[in-house]
LUMDRENGU-906205 format. One line per 8 residues: number of its first residue (from 1); their letters; for each residue x, y, z of N, C-alpha, C. Coordinates in Angstrom, 3 decimals, decimal comma. Example, Ala and Ser with C-alpha at 12.3 -4.5 7.8 and 13.67 -1.06 7.14 Angstrom:
// residues 2
1> AS> 13,190:-5,690:7,800:12,300:-4,500:7,800:13,200:-3,300:7,800 ~ 12,850:-2,250:7,080:13,670:-1,060:7,140:12,900:0,030:7,870
***
This chain:
// residues 123
1> MRDQPPLL> 128,137:107,851:-0,097:128,071:107,047:-1,297:129,431:107,066:-1,982 ~ 129,859:105,917:-2,416:131,143:105,822:-3,105:131,066:106,466:-4,474 ~ 132,223:106,809:-4,980:132,252:107,390:-6,323:131,769:106,363:-7,336 ~ 130,856:106,810:-8,184:130,326:105,973:-9,252:130,990:106,403:-10,555 ~ 131,123:105,496:-11,516:131,605:105,917:-12,831:130,624:106,930:-13,428 ~ 131,094:107,787:-14,321:130,193:108,758:-14,948:129,038:108,058:-15,675 ~ 127,924:108,757:-15,765:126,726:108,194:-16,389:126,996:107,752:-17,823 ~ 127,780:108,514:-18,553:128,089:108,146:-19,939:128,843:106,815:-20,001
9> VRAVWFLF> 129,795:106,615:-19,118:130,550:105,356:-19,068:129,609:104,206:-18,732 ~ 128,719:104,425:-17,767:127,766:103,382:-17,376:126,810:103,053:-18,518 ~ 126,385:104,080:-19,274:125,475:103,856:-20,401:126,168:103,069:-21,512 ~ 127,401:103,425:-21,818:128,156:102,707:-22,850:128,391:101,261:-22,418 ~ 128,725:101,062:-21,139:128,903:99,701:-20,613:127,634:98,890:-20,813 ~ 126,489:99,468:-20,430:125,220:98,754:-20,569:124,964:98,381:-22,022 ~ 125,155:99,317:-22,940:124,853:99,073:-24,351:125,728:97,995:-24,988 ~ 127,003:97,955:-24,606:127,915:97,022:-25,254:128,175:95,742:-24,465
17> VGWWLTGL> 128,022:95,780:-23,153:128,373:94,608:-22,338:127,283:94,240:-21,341 ~ 126,788:95,210:-20,605:125,920:94,946:-19,464:124,669:94,151:-19,756 ~ 123,970:94,452:-20,849:122,689:93,795:-21,097:122,836:92,303:-21,361 ~ 123,855:91,901:-22,116:123,996:90,463:-22,397:124,740:89,730:-21,281 ~ 125,728:90,381:-20,667:126,468:89,738:-19,594:125,571:89,480:-18,380 ~ 124,631:90,386:-18,129:123,723:90,216:-17,004:122,865:88,964:-17,164 ~ 122,407:88,693:-18,367:121,614:87,480:-18,605:122,403:86,220:-18,282 ~ 123,640:86,166:-18,748:124,499:85,015:-18,451:124,803:84,928:-16,950
25> WLAAAWLL> 125,087:86,081:-16,357:125,426:86,168:-14,934:124,273:85,653:-14,075 ~ 123,050:86,104:-14,385:121,875:85,684:-13,613:121,576:84,200:-13,804 ~ 121,755:83,703:-15,008:121,534:82,269:-15,246:122,523:81,439:-14,430 ~ 123,783:81,846:-14,425:124,795:81,121:-13,640:124,479:81,195:-12,152 ~ 124,088:82,363:-11,674:123,764:82,524:-10,252:122,587:81,645:-9,866 ~ 121,561:81,627:-10,694:120,373:80,827:-10,360:120,699:79,338:-10,375 ~ 121,463:78,902:-11,356:121,843:77,481:-11,403:122,713:77,103:-10,202 ~ 123,613:77,982:-9,806:124,428:77,705:-8,612:123,561:77,625:-7,361
33> NLTLVGIP> 122,514:78,441:-7,295:121,629:78,417:-6,130:120,812:77,137:-6,032 ~ 120,744:76,380:-7,100:120,032:75,104:-7,049:120,854:73,992:-6,408 ~ 122,159:74,205:-6,279:123,017:73,198:-5,662:123,388:73,657:-4,257 ~ 123,472:72,750:-3,357:123,791:73,077:-1,971:125,164:73,730:-1,854 ~ 126,133:73,185:-2,569:127,487:73,727:-2,497:127,616:75,055:-3,244 ~ 126,783:75,283:-4,237:126,894:76,485:-5,043:126,168:77,703:-4,491 ~ 125,368:77,525:-3,440:124,576:78,646:-2,916:125,437:79,845:-2,518 ~ 126,532:79,686:-1,785:127,317:80,877:-1,437:127,831:81,645:-2,665
41> LGIALINR> 128,296:80,933:-3,662:128,772:81,599:-4,875:127,600:82,217:-5,639 ~ 126,480:81,516:-5,687:125,295:82,058:-6,365:124,826:83,351:-5,722 ~ 124,797:83,404:-4,404:124,403:84,622:-3,701:125,431:85,726:-3,944 ~ 126,709:85,367:-3,965:127,746:86,368:-4,248:127,562:86,953:-5,656 ~ 127,220:86,117:-6,626:126,965:86,611:-7,975:125,740:87,529:-7,993 ~ 124,695:87,144:-7,281:123,483:87,956:-7,215:123,781:89,323:-6,620 ~ 124,615:89,352:-5,590:124,946:90,618:-4,941:125,682:91,576:-5,878 ~ 126,287:91,061:-6,927:127,058:91,901:-7,847:126,321:92,248:-9,139
49> VPLVVSLK> 125,061:91,877:-9,244:124,309:92,132:-10,469:124,232:93,613:-10,828 ~ 123,953:94,544:-9,880:123,928:95,958:-10,283:125,263:96,426:-10,882 ~ 126,366:95,890:-10,399:127,668:96,236:-10,947:127,823:95,689:-12,369 ~ 127,338:94,482:-12,590:127,461:93,858:-13,912:126,573:94,555:-14,939 ~ 125,360:94,888:-14,571:124,430:95,469:-15,539:124,782:96,914:-15,882 ~ 125,228:97,690:-14,885:125,419:99,118:-15,170:126,598:99,753:-14,434 ~ 127,504:98,942:-13,937:128,664:99,438:-13,181:128,259:100,224:-11,931 ~ 127,044:99,973:-11,413:126,583:100,659:-10,214:127,117:99,935:-8,990
57> RRDPPVAE> 127,862:100,662:-8,182:128,402:100,076:-6,956:127,363:100,169:-5,850 ~ 127,417:99,204:-4,948:126,494:99,207:-3,807:126,853:100,349:-2,879 ~ 125,840:100,898:-2,245:126,086:101,900:-1,215:126,693:101,207:-0,011 ~ 127,512:101,905:0,781:128,075:101,276:1,974:126,960:100,883:2,942 ~ 127,160:99,805:3,712:126,111:99,353:4,627:125,802:100,406:5,690 ~ 124,545:100,461:6,064:124,114:101,391:7,110:124,538:100,825:8,464 ~ 125,058:101,689:9,324:125,583:101,242:10,613:124,492:100,631:11,490 ~ 123,335:101,251:11,523:122,252:100,731:12,357:121,152:100,185:11,471
65> RTTESYSW> 120,712:98,972:11,783:119,639:98,356:11,021:118,337:98,546:11,777 ~ 117,313:98,922:11,057:116,017:99,124:11,701:115,132:97,895:11,589 ~ 115,484:96,967:10,708:114,680:95,761:10,555:115,425:94,568:11,137 ~ 114,670:93,630:11,632:115,275:92,409:12,159:115,400:91,396:11,030 ~ 116,486:90,646:11,046:116,693:89,618:10,037:115,932:88,353:10,420 ~ 115,613:87,596:9,400:114,975:86,303:9,647:116,032:85,314:10,100 ~ 115,622:84,349:10,909:116,567:83,350:11,408:116,986:82,419:10,265 ~ 118,112:81,762:10,465:118,642:80,852:9,456:117,648:79,752:9,095
73> PVRAVWFV> 116,989:79,076:10,072:116,036:78,019:9,698:114,858:78,544:8,865 ~ 114,360:79,733:9,186:113,252:80,309:8,420:113,706:80,591:6,994 ~ 114,902:81,147:6,855:115,425:81,433:5,529:115,656:80,162:4,725 ~ 116,090:79,092:5,375:116,326:77,820:4,680:115,003:77,239:4,178 ~ 113,986:77,259:5,021:112,670:76,749:4,609:112,113:77,591:3,465 ~ 112,253:78,908:3,558:111,806:79,792:2,479:112,492:79,419:1,169 ~ 113,822:79,240:1,208:114,563:78,933:-0,006:114,082:77,624:-0,621 ~ 113,903:76,599:0,194:113,514:75,282:-0,316:112,092:75,300:-0,877
81> CIGWWASA> 111,178:75,982:-0,185:109,772:75,960:-0,600:109,417:77,022:-1,639 ~ 110,011:78,189:-1,547:109,588:79,304:-2,388:110,743:79,972:-3,126 ~ 111,838:80,222:-2,440:112,911:81,057:-2,974:113,493:80,607:-4,291 ~ 113,691:79,311:-4,485:114,362:78,855:-5,697:113,523:79,134:-6,942 ~ 112,195:78,912:-6,870:111,381:79,157:-8,069:110,960:80,624:-8,189 ~ 110,729:81,286:-7,050:110,365:82,704:-7,101:111,527:83,534:-7,645 ~ 112,745:83,134:-7,309:113,911:83,871:-7,815:114,052:83,714:-9,325 ~ 113,656:82,570:-9,860:113,703:82,392:-11,316:112,726:83,346:-11,998
89> LWTAAAYA> 111,516:83,456:-11,467:110,531:84,374:-12,037:110,972:85,829:-11,879 ~ 111,476:86,164:-10,685:111,939:87,533:-10,415:113,103:87,902:-11,337 ~ 114,037:86,959:-11,504:115,200:87,191:-12,357:114,770:87,408:-13,800 ~ 113,867:86,579:-14,293:113,396:86,720:-15,673:112,693:88,062:-15,871 ~ 111,862:88,445:-14,909:111,156:89,726:-15,005:112,142:90,893:-14,958 ~ 113,100:90,824:-14,054:114,096:91,906:-13,940:114,913:92,030:-15,221 ~ 115,292:90,914:-15,795:116,071:90,966:-17,027:115,237:91,516:-18,182 ~ 113,971:91,109:-18,254:113,088:91,627:-19,307:112,916:93,141:-19,173
97> VTLTIVGI> 112,768:93,623:-17,949:112,636:95,065:-17,726:113,942:95,778:-18,084 ~ 115,067:95,141:-17,836:116,366:95,722:-18,196:116,438:95,993:-19,695 ~ 115,926:95,088:-20,487:116,023:95,206:-21,944:115,119:96,288:-22,529 ~ 114,199:96,835:-21,727:113,313:97,879:-22,242:113,983:99,240:-22,265 ~ 115,170:99,355:-21,760:115,941:100,599:-21,660:115,285:101,581:-20,689 ~ 114,032:101,971:-20,918:113,385:102,929:-20,012:113,122:102,317:-18,641 ~ 113,105:100,997:-18,567:112,859:100,322:-17,302:114,112:100,013:-16,506 ~ 115,264:100,478:-16,961:116,528:100,155:-16,288:116,522:100,530:-14,809
105> PVAVWMHA> 116,025:101,703:-14,399:116,006:101,996:-12,960:115,192:100,977:-12,157 ~ 114,064:100,545:-12,698:113,252:99,523:-12,020:114,007:98,194:-11,992 ~ 114,682:97,862:-13,081:115,439:96,612:-13,155:116,581:96,599:-12,145 ~ 117,281:97,710:-12,019:118,371:97,780:-11,040:117,813:97,602:-9,631 ~ 116,658:98,213:-9,358:115,991:98,037:-8,058:115,637:96,566:-7,850 ~ 115,101:95,921:-8,892:114,728:94,499:-8,783:115,962:93,624:-8,559 ~ 117,038:93,914:-9,278:118,272:93,135:-9,109:118,814:93,287:-7,688 ~ 118,702:94,484:-7,128:119,202:94,713:-5,774:118,383:93,960:-4,731
113> RLPFVVSL> 117,139:93,643:-5,033:116,280:92,920:-4,080:116,262:91,411:-4,304 ~ 116,980:90,951:-5,284:117,014:89,518:-5,582:117,483:88,659:-4,409 ~ 118,494:89,070:-3,624:118,870:88,228:-2,476:117,720:88,009:-1,486 ~ 116,846:89,005:-1,340:115,702:88,836:-0,444:114,708:87,836:-1,023 ~ 114,478:87,886:-2,324:113,561:86,951:-2,963:114,091:85,524:-2,837 ~ 115,399:85,357:-2,999:116,001:84,022:-2,943:115,937:83,444:-1,530 ~ 116,362:84,232:-0,545:116,532:83,633:0,791:116,150:84,554:1,944 ~ 115,312:85,559:1,694:114,899:86,505:2,736:116,088:87,226:3,361
121> YDY> 117,179:87,343:2,613:118,360:88,038:3,109:118,179:89,519:2,853 ~ 118,088:90,304:3,920:117,828:91,728:3,800:119,110:92,497:4,077 ~ 119,375:93,486:3,249:120,561:94,318:3,410:120,229:95,518:4,241
***
């Protein structure tokens, strides 16, 4: 695991910047995901949500994957039929849980799973 900022720094970041910036960040990501050209940038923004909300860096990728990824056509159909609206609900719920303070660990978990909700993209 990479070095993380101290918990106190992360808490101060959340209190003064993270909680409101995350709302704007998620709204921009979701709106970008509604456009064909904006999807790559929207997914990139989604992947950085834990960093924005609490300065939490992603763990390095695991060398061996135990799960198989979904094919591109399956992921595209999922996004068109389900992912775009399910991600809006998931994002709203994750942000609401973030604002409860005690729910921050659950919110960070939800933010980390947002790419899967959007397009079945598994890390």
